[in-house]
TIZA-297065 format. One record per residue (C-alpha): x, y, z; residue in three letters; residue number from 1. Coordinates in nm, 4 decimals. Example, Ala and Ser with C-alpha at 12.3 -4.5 7.8 and 13.67 -1.06 7.14 Angstrom:
u,v,w,res,n
1.2300,-0.4500,0.7800,ALA,1
1.3670,-0.1060,0.7140,SER,2
END
This chain:
u,v,w,res,n
2.2918,-4.7100,0.1585,MET,1
1.9323,-4.6405,0.3156,LEU,2
1.6156,-4.9092,0.1759,GLU,3
1.2324,-4.8895,0.2547,THR,4
1.0985,-5.2489,0.2117,VAL,5
0.7231,-5.2489,0.0231,ASP,6
0.4461,-5.5311,0.1902,ASP,7
0.5938,-5.7743,-0.0718,SER,8
0.9833,-5.7798,0.1290,GLY,9
1.0964,-5.6489,-0.1804,ALA,10
1.3514,-5.3445,-0.1035,SER,11
1.4546,-5.0401,-0.2701,THR,12
1.7030,-4.7665,-0.2512,PRO,13
1.5757,-4.4536,-0.0416,ALA,14
1.6155,-4.1104,-0.1983,SER,15
1.8374,-3.9126,0.0584,THR,16
1.7109,-3.5529,-0.1170,SER,17
1.4968,-3.3086,0.1225,ALA,18
1.3907,-3.1096,-0.1709,THR,19
1.1114,-3.3330,-0.4206,PRO,20
1.2314,-3.3301,-0.7774,ILE,21
1.0006,-3.1391,-1.0120,ILE,22
1.0551,-3.2218,-1.3685,SER,23
0.9735,-2.8911,-1.5261,VAL,24
0.9838,-2.8441,-1.9456,ASP,25
1.2509,-2.5272,-2.0321,PRO,26
1.0399,-2.4613,-2.2823,GLY,27
0.7951,-2.2891,-2.0630,MET,28
0.9998,-2.1178,-1.8793,VAL,29
1.3101,-1.9773,-2.0997,PHE,30
1.2446,-1.8074,-2.4562,ARG,31
1.4930,-1.8798,-2.6788,ARG,32
1.4743,-1.6279,-2.9437,TRP,33
1.5471,-1.7195,-3.3122,SER,34
1.8415,-1.5925,-3.4844,ASP,35
1.6211,-1.4057,-3.7227,ALA,36
1.4075,-1.2370,-3.4061,GLU,37
1.7723,-1.1699,-3.2503,LEU,38
1.8687,-0.9596,-3.5579,LYS,39
1.5564,-0.7706,-3.6200,LEU,40
1.6619,-0.6656,-3.2614,GLN,41
1.9672,-0.5491,-3.2980,ARG,42
1.8018,-0.3911,-3.6446,ASP,43
1.5433,-0.1490,-3.4342,VAL,44
1.9009,-0.0079,-3.1871,ILE,45
2.1072,0.0510,-3.4843,GLU,46
1.8264,0.2280,-3.6828,GLN,47
1.6966,0.4115,-3.3605,TYR,48
2.0925,0.5032,-3.3121,GLU,49
2.1079,0.6206,-3.6654,ALA,50
1.8970,0.8859,-3.6017,GLY,51
1.5483,0.6906,-3.8096,ARG,52
1.2305,0.7936,-3.6396,ARG,53
0.9567,0.5134,-3.5145,LEU,54
0.6551,0.7498,-3.6099,TRP,55
0.6187,1.0813,-3.8222,THR,56
0.3009,1.3307,-3.8256,GLN,57
0.2069,1.2501,-4.2049,GLU,58
0.2649,0.8156,-4.0603,GLN,59
0.0029,0.9115,-3.7687,LEU,60
-0.2184,1.1123,-3.9526,LYS,61
-0.2491,0.8510,-4.2497,ARG,62
-0.3276,0.5572,-4.0231,ILE,63
-0.6128,0.7249,-3.8484,GLU,64
-0.7588,0.8195,-4.1978,ASP,65
-0.6998,0.4863,-4.3351,GLY,66
-0.8631,0.3071,-4.0903,LEU,67
-1.1861,0.6169,-4.1119,ASN,68
-1.2085,0.4917,-4.5071,ASP,69
-1.0283,0.1645,-4.5708,ASP,70
-1.0883,-0.2033,-4.5850,ASP,71
-0.7174,-0.2332,-4.5493,ASN,72
-0.4526,-0.0672,-4.3318,VAL,73
-0.0998,-0.1027,-4.3862,GLN,74
0.1227,-0.1416,-4.0598,MET,75
0.4414,0.0117,-4.1490,GLU,76
0.7143,-0.2146,-4.0269,ALA,77
1.0565,-0.0380,-3.8669,TYR,78
1.2483,-0.3427,-3.9512,VAL,79
1.1346,-0.6302,-4.1459,GLY,80
0.8021,-0.7376,-4.3078,LYS,81
0.5201,-0.4365,-4.2797,SER,82
0.2011,-0.5974,-4.2357,GLU,83
-0.1158,-0.5307,-4.3703,ARG,84
-0.4698,-0.5205,-4.1581,PHE,85
-0.8156,-0.6045,-4.2780,GLU,86
-1.0697,-0.4499,-4.1029,GLN,87
-1.3800,-0.6246,-3.9911,GLN,88
-1.7022,-0.5016,-4.0469,LYS,89
-1.9077,-0.3567,-3.7362,GLY,90
-1.5443,-0.3354,-3.4889,VAL,91
-1.4044,-0.0551,-3.4116,LEU,92
-1.0513,-0.0489,-3.3910,TYR,93
-0.7505,0.1808,-3.2250,LYS,94
-0.4074,0.2163,-3.2856,VAL,95
-0.1805,0.0294,-3.0028,ALA,96
0.1595,0.1839,-2.9840,PHE,97
0.5080,0.0474,-2.9380,HIS,98
0.7933,0.1729,-2.8090,GLY,99
1.1630,0.2007,-2.8422,TYR,100
1.2093,-0.0228,-2.5456,LYS,101
0.9444,-0.2727,-2.6399,GLU,102
1.0677,-0.3655,-2.9787,LEU,103
1.4352,-0.3655,-2.9279,SER,104
1.3944,-0.5872,-2.5552,SER,105
1.0581,-0.7152,-2.6616,PRO,106
0.9045,-0.9161,-2.3648,PRO,107
0.9267,-1.2782,-2.3471,VAL,108
0.5868,-1.3230,-2.4281,ASP,109
0.6063,-1.1555,-2.7962,ARG,110
0.5031,-1.4288,-3.0589,PRO,111
0.7683,-1.5294,-3.3005,ASN,112
0.7083,-1.3974,-3.6455,GLY,113
0.5146,-1.0891,-3.4931,MET,114
0.5792,-0.7742,-3.7182,PRO,115
0.8652,-0.5273,-3.5685,TYR,116
0.5951,-0.2099,-3.6314,CYS,117
0.5727,0.0717,-3.4016,SER,118
0.1915,0.0548,-3.4162,MET,119
-0.0775,-0.2442,-3.4215,SER,120
-0.4379,-0.2098,-3.3951,LEU,121
-0.6425,-0.3063,-3.1551,LYS,122
-1.0308,-0.3776,-3.1036,ALA,123
-1.2382,-0.1578,-2.9257,MET,124
-1.4641,-0.2564,-2.6437,PRO,125
-1.8769,-0.1989,-2.7531,PHE,126
-1.9467,0.1649,-2.5587,ASP,127
-2.2365,0.0044,-2.3137,TYR,128
-2.2869,0.3244,-2.1117,SER,129
-2.6469,0.4863,-2.1360,LYS,130
-2.7005,0.8166,-2.2750,SER,131
-2.8369,1.1221,-2.0396,ARG,132
-2.9627,1.4298,-2.1081,ASP,133
-2.6532,1.6610,-2.2027,LEU,134
-2.7577,1.9253,-1.9418,SER,135
-2.7688,1.7111,-1.6729,TYR,136
-2.3914,1.5932,-1.8039,GLU,137
-2.2963,1.9623,-1.8160,ILE,138
-2.4530,2.0214,-1.4745,ASP,139
-2.2437,1.7718,-1.3093,ALA,140
-1.9068,1.9252,-1.5229,PHE,141
-1.9967,2.2134,-1.3607,HIS,142
-1.9956,2.1230,-1.0693,MET,143
-1.6098,1.9520,-1.0673,CYS,144
-1.4961,2.2428,-1.1963,VAL,145
-1.6566,2.4578,-0.9278,ALA,146
-1.4669,2.2070,-0.6782,ILE,147
-1.1551,2.2329,-0.9069,TRP,148
-1.1165,2.6146,-0.8652,LEU,149
-1.2094,2.5934,-0.4898,ALA,150
-0.9473,2.3323,-0.3977,ASN,151
-0.5687,2.4658,-0.3348,PRO,152
-0.4473,2.2041,-0.5959,ILE,153
-0.6683,2.3982,-0.8738,GLY,154
-0.5561,2.7225,-0.6986,GLN,155
-0.1794,2.6347,-0.7318,ASN,156
-0.2299,2.4942,-1.0907,PHE,157
-0.3849,2.8383,-1.2082,TYR,158
-0.1344,3.0669,-1.0320,SER,159
0.1647,2.7969,-1.1745,MET,160
0.0686,2.8615,-1.5604,PHE,161
0.0078,3.2534,-1.4725,MET,162
0.3565,3.3395,-1.2957,ARG,163
0.5878,3.0886,-1.4758,LEU,164
0.8002,3.2054,-1.8048,PRO,165
0.5703,3.0541,-2.1181,LEU,166
0.6207,3.1262,-2.4936,PRO,167
0.3697,3.4436,-2.5746,PRO,168
0.3058,3.3022,-2.9076,PHE,169
0.1239,2.9324,-2.7333,ILE,170
-0.2322,2.9112,-2.9213,ASN,171
-0.3491,2.5843,-2.8461,ARG,172
-0.3581,2.2971,-2.6244,ILE,173
-0.3442,1.9395,-2.7602,VAL,174
-0.4168,1.6848,-2.4534,CYS,175
-0.4200,1.2954,-2.4507,PHE,176
-0.5531,1.0330,-2.2292,ASN,177
-0.7842,1.2365,-1.9706,LEU,178
-1.0404,0.9956,-1.9729,GLY,179
-1.4025,1.0003,-2.0483,SER,180
-1.6299,1.2572,-1.8377,ILE,181
-1.9523,1.0632,-1.9136,THR,182
-1.8995,0.7099,-1.9497,ALA,183
-2.0718,0.6625,-1.6152,LYS,184
-2.2717,0.9080,-1.3778,PRO,185
-1.9704,1.1307,-1.2076,ALA,186
-2.1387,1.0949,-0.8782,GLU,187
-2.1110,0.6988,-0.8168,ASP,188
-1.7481,0.6862,-0.9939,TYR,189
-1.4793,0.8563,-0.8605,PRO,190
-1.2655,0.8031,-1.2136,HIS,191
-1.4913,0.9661,-1.4020,VAL,192
-1.4863,1.3001,-1.1573,ARG,193
-1.1034,1.2761,-1.1989,TYR,194
-1.1366,1.2607,-1.5722,ALA,195
-1.3445,1.5894,-1.5347,MET,196
-1.0809,1.7651,-1.2583,TYR,197
-0.8338,1.7426,-1.6078,ARG,198
-1.0298,1.9157,-1.8403,HIS,199
-1.1155,2.1712,-1.6108,ALA,200
-0.7195,2.1719,-1.6121,ALA,201
-0.6971,2.2448,-1.9691,VAL,202
-0.9754,2.4845,-1.9667,LEU,203
-0.7696,2.7011,-1.6519,THR,204
-0.4403,2.6548,-1.8997,ILE,205
-0.6705,2.8297,-2.1786,ALA,206
-0.8133,3.0874,-1.9415,GLU,207
-0.4557,3.2047,-1.8045,ALA,208
-0.2881,3.2119,-2.1111,LEU,209
-0.5649,3.4162,-2.2720,HIS,210
-0.5450,3.6712,-1.9666,LYS,211
-0.1575,3.6750,-1.9919,ARG,212
-0.1212,3.7070,-2.3575,PHE,213
-0.4756,3.7714,-2.5198,GLY,214
-0.4086,3.4964,-2.7442,ARG,215
-0.7666,3.2357,-2.8866,THR,216
-0.6477,2.8908,-2.7658,ILE,217
-0.7619,2.6251,-2.9037,GLU,218
-0.8295,2.2984,-2.7379,LEU,219
-0.8058,1.9635,-2.9118,TYR,220
-0.8692,1.6170,-2.6897,ALA,221
-0.7584,1.2749,-2.7993,GLN,222
-0.8606,0.9516,-2.5933,ASP,223
-0.9900,0.5991,-2.7388,THR,224
-1.2733,0.5891,-2.4310,ASN,225
-1.4664,0.9269,-2.5378,TYR,226
-1.8064,0.7838,-2.6422,GLY,227
-2.0646,1.0259,-2.8601,HIS,228
-2.1825,1.1856,-2.5181,ASP,229
-1.8424,1.3005,-2.3910,CYS,230
-1.7590,1.4690,-2.7535,GLY,231
-2.1147,1.6272,-2.6883,ARG,232
-2.0155,1.7773,-2.3498,VAL,233
-1.6866,1.8726,-2.4574,LEU,234
-1.7695,2.0678,-2.7581,PHE,235
-1.9723,2.2347,-2.6021,LYS,236
-1.6572,2.3604,-2.3522,LYS,237
-1.4909,2.4364,-2.6889,GLY,238
-1.2622,2.0992,-2.7412,PHE,239
-1.2401,1.9627,-3.0474,SER,240
-1.2257,1.6074,-3.0076,VAL,241
-0.9859,1.4745,-3.2723,VAL,242
-0.7607,1.1011,-3.3061,GLY,243
-1.1010,0.8727,-3.2602,PHE,244
-0.8796,0.5788,-3.3217,HIS,245
-0.6012,0.6988,-3.1060,GLY,246
-0.3650,0.8439,-3.3723,ALA,247
-0.4754,1.1097,-3.5304,GLY,248
-0.4345,1.3993,-3.2376,GLY,249
-0.0482,1.3809,-3.2765,PHE,250
-0.0683,1.5470,-3.6380,ALA,251
-0.2909,1.8930,-3.4364,ASN,252
0.0982,1.9433,-3.2244,ILE,253
0.3177,2.1887,-3.3921,ASN,254
0.5499,2.4467,-3.2614,SER,255
0.2931,2.6630,-3.0855,SER,256
0.1316,2.3739,-2.8685,THR,257
0.1028,2.3116,-2.5733,LEU,258
0.1012,1.9214,-2.4944,VAL,259
-0.1416,1.7981,-2.1614,PHE,260
-0.0946,1.4472,-2.0915,ALA,261
0.0250,1.3622,-1.7442,PRO,262
-0.0003,0.9950,-1.6493,ASN,263
-0.0394,0.9092,-1.9827,ALA,264
-0.1159,0.5142,-2.0308,ASP,265
0.1132,0.4945,-2.3767,PHE,266
0.4006,0.6233,-2.5092,CYS,267
0.3325,0.9983,-2.5892,VAL,268
0.6672,1.1352,-2.4558,LYS,269
0.8038,0.9261,-2.7007,GLU,270
0.5948,0.9838,-3.0143,ILE,271
0.6138,1.3691,-2.9515,VAL,272
1.0196,1.3288,-2.9368,ALA,273
1.0123,1.1901,-3.2599,ASP,274
0.7765,1.4135,-3.4260,THR,275
0.7331,1.7565,-3.3006,VAL,276
0.9031,1.9938,-3.0533,GLU,277
0.6044,2.1789,-2.8915,PRO,278
0.6101,2.5345,-2.7104,ALA,279
0.5603,2.3591,-2.3777,ALA,280
0.4871,2.0152,-2.2205,MET,281
0.2888,1.9289,-1.9446,PHE,282
0.3546,1.5639,-1.8467,TRP,283
0.5174,1.2983,-1.5896,ASN,284
0.8796,1.4304,-1.4683,THR,285
1.1380,1.2913,-1.7015,VAL,286
1.3991,1.0878,-1.5018,LEU,287
1.7311,0.9707,-1.5599,THR,288
1.8403,0.5985,-1.6521,PRO,289
1.9566,0.5697,-1.2887,ASP,290
1.6535,0.7553,-1.1550,GLU,291
1.4012,0.5240,-1.3395,THR,292
1.6090,0.2322,-1.1611,GLU,293
1.5172,0.3279,-0.8744,VAL,294
1.1598,0.4838,-0.9092,ALA,295
1.0252,0.1770,-1.1205,THR,296
1.2028,-0.0744,-0.8956,ARG,297
0.9628,-0.3061,-0.6824,SER,298
0.9768,-0.2311,-0.3411,ALA,299
1.0288,-0.5885,-0.2134,GLN,300
1.1440,-0.8724,-0.3559,ALA,301
0.9435,-1.1715,-0.4627,VAL,302
1.0501,-1.4767,-0.3237,GLU,303
1.0985,-1.8139,-0.5995,LEU,304
1.1680,-2.1614,-0.5958,ASN,305
1.4137,-2.3030,-0.3029,ASP,306
1.4320,-1.9753,-0.1541,GLN,307
1.5661,-1.7622,-0.4271,LEU,308
1.4332,-1.3999,-0.4565,THR,309
1.4910,-1.1209,-0.7160,SER,310
1.3290,-0.7788,-0.7265,HIS,311
1.1314,-0.6610,-1.0743,TYR,312
1.0923,-0.3744,-1.2451,TYR,313
0.7637,-0.2237,-1.3298,GLU,314
0.6512,-0.1726,-1.6990,ASN,315
0.6142,0.2057,-1.7636,VAL,316
0.3454,0.3105,-1.9880,ALA,317
0.5168,0.6123,-2.1412,ASP,318
0.8755,0.5524,-2.0550,PRO,319
1.1413,0.7681,-2.0883,ASP,320
1.4070,0.6842,-2.3532,THR,321
1.7354,0.8716,-2.5109,PRO,322
1.5257,1.0741,-2.6994,ARG,323
1.2882,1.1969,-2.4764,VAL,324
1.5393,1.3147,-2.2387,ARG,325
1.7280,1.4729,-2.5448,ALA,326
1.4560,1.6551,-2.6162,LEU,327
1.3440,1.8202,-2.2844,ILE,328
1.7203,1.8808,-2.2703,LYS,329
1.5560,2.2543,-2.4809,LYS,330
1.3247,2.3199,-2.2381,TYR,331
1.3047,2.4543,-1.8731,GLU,332
1.1335,2.1912,-1.5909,LYS,333
0.9185,2.3533,-1.3595,HIS,334
0.7754,2.0663,-1.1132,PRO,335
0.4275,2.0320,-1.0126,PHE,336
0.3450,1.8761,-0.6807,PRO,337
0.2661,1.5444,-0.6022,LEU,338
-0.1081,1.4651,-0.6803,THR,339
-0.2854,1.1324,-0.7754,ASN,340
-0.4628,1.3349,-1.0452,LEU,341
-0.1867,1.3654,-1.2476,PHE,342
0.0951,1.2046,-1.0766,GLY,343
0.4559,1.3102,-1.1038,ASN,344
0.4326,1.5646,-1.3458,VAL,345
0.6124,1.8823,-1.4457,SER,346
0.5487,2.2059,-1.7077,LEU,347
0.8537,2.2097,-1.9661,TYR,348
0.8987,2.5019,-2.1348,THR,349
1.1043,2.6085,-2.4094,ARG,350
1.4342,2.8072,-2.2581,GLU,351
1.4644,3.1790,-2.3251,GLY,352
1.0649,3.2267,-2.2343,ALA,353
0.9842,3.5584,-2.1148,SER,354
0.8102,3.5456,-1.7356,VAL,355
0.6766,3.9273,-1.8466,SER,356
0.3259,3.9542,-2.0410,ASN,357
0.2651,4.1305,-2.3258,PRO,358
-0.0126,4.3399,-2.3335,SER,359
-0.3266,4.1032,-2.4309,PRO,360
-0.5143,4.1918,-2.7272,THR,361
-0.8244,4.1655,-2.5224,SER,362
-0.8030,4.0879,-2.1661,PRO,363
-1.1225,4.0975,-2.0762,ASP,364
-1.2653,3.8311,-2.2784,GLY,365
-1.5023,3.5397,-2.2043,GLY,366
-1.4245,3.2510,-1.9973,SER,367
-1.3173,2.9298,-2.0627,PHE,368
-1.4078,2.8175,-1.7312,LEU,369
-1.7348,2.9616,-1.7160,TYR,370
-1.8782,2.9923,-2.0753,ASN,371
END
């Protein structure tokens, strides 16, 4: 046995291990779910597979109205106990959504005892953006519209909605999470200009539908990042801003609606799949489980302790669940080229929609893009 000798001459056995011994608290590494928590997670799966919905339009509207009018808001649990939330004065709240995967297979940092609700509330940050003259903001928007119309992306987008089969009875577009167009000066912040392009895309759809079918198209937009000035500009361009707290906009979707939600940062597809079957949807391409695994797997392995490596799966903000995949089976898919403006998206139209255009009632009406 090897020994080491200290200054006093006493000898002690020396370690033969090349790897230092590290004391690790298992409680800091492994999450041990309680039996009660595991039962609730199993209940989520059973209820979901039995067909129970996570959301209804009535529930979403009730939450939105409650945040506008009531001090206390009831958050209904999917399984287990519900939660009553008391609003603090002077604080604005938005709805955070928790979909099937998050409730049935929650992350390890989920607190014990947290209610298994499909919605919760989060405080919204204060809007520090400076107000500018309304005409200046509208001019900035018109400049982006001109760029959009002269760009091959915008031209291809317009062509898609003029030539592909679409239900002729579409009379409204409801869009989600397109971004604020006045949060900061558009000339200095690309993400604000991208938000303008996305809203210009919605106007392009309305223009195409009006020319093809002669219908007046109602425009609804929901984004909790919209401020007062943004709402004023959008109103001038024909949009009705809805769902200030992030839930009410879904109550505006019906069977004659086109849903526009490319690259959303919350589970729009899941909510729509639970609540309504729209006429068409333009949103992230729905992937099979195998395609999702490939698309979300990290390109490089993460190196752990002692040369252990592992790939991880990136979190998807707007995931494809069994009900989302079941919904799109009733629609025809038309992929749109990949761009940094929309991401990997497709247009989904009801099966059997005609590509022929009925005689429009007012083909020479006003333009959505130039008003």
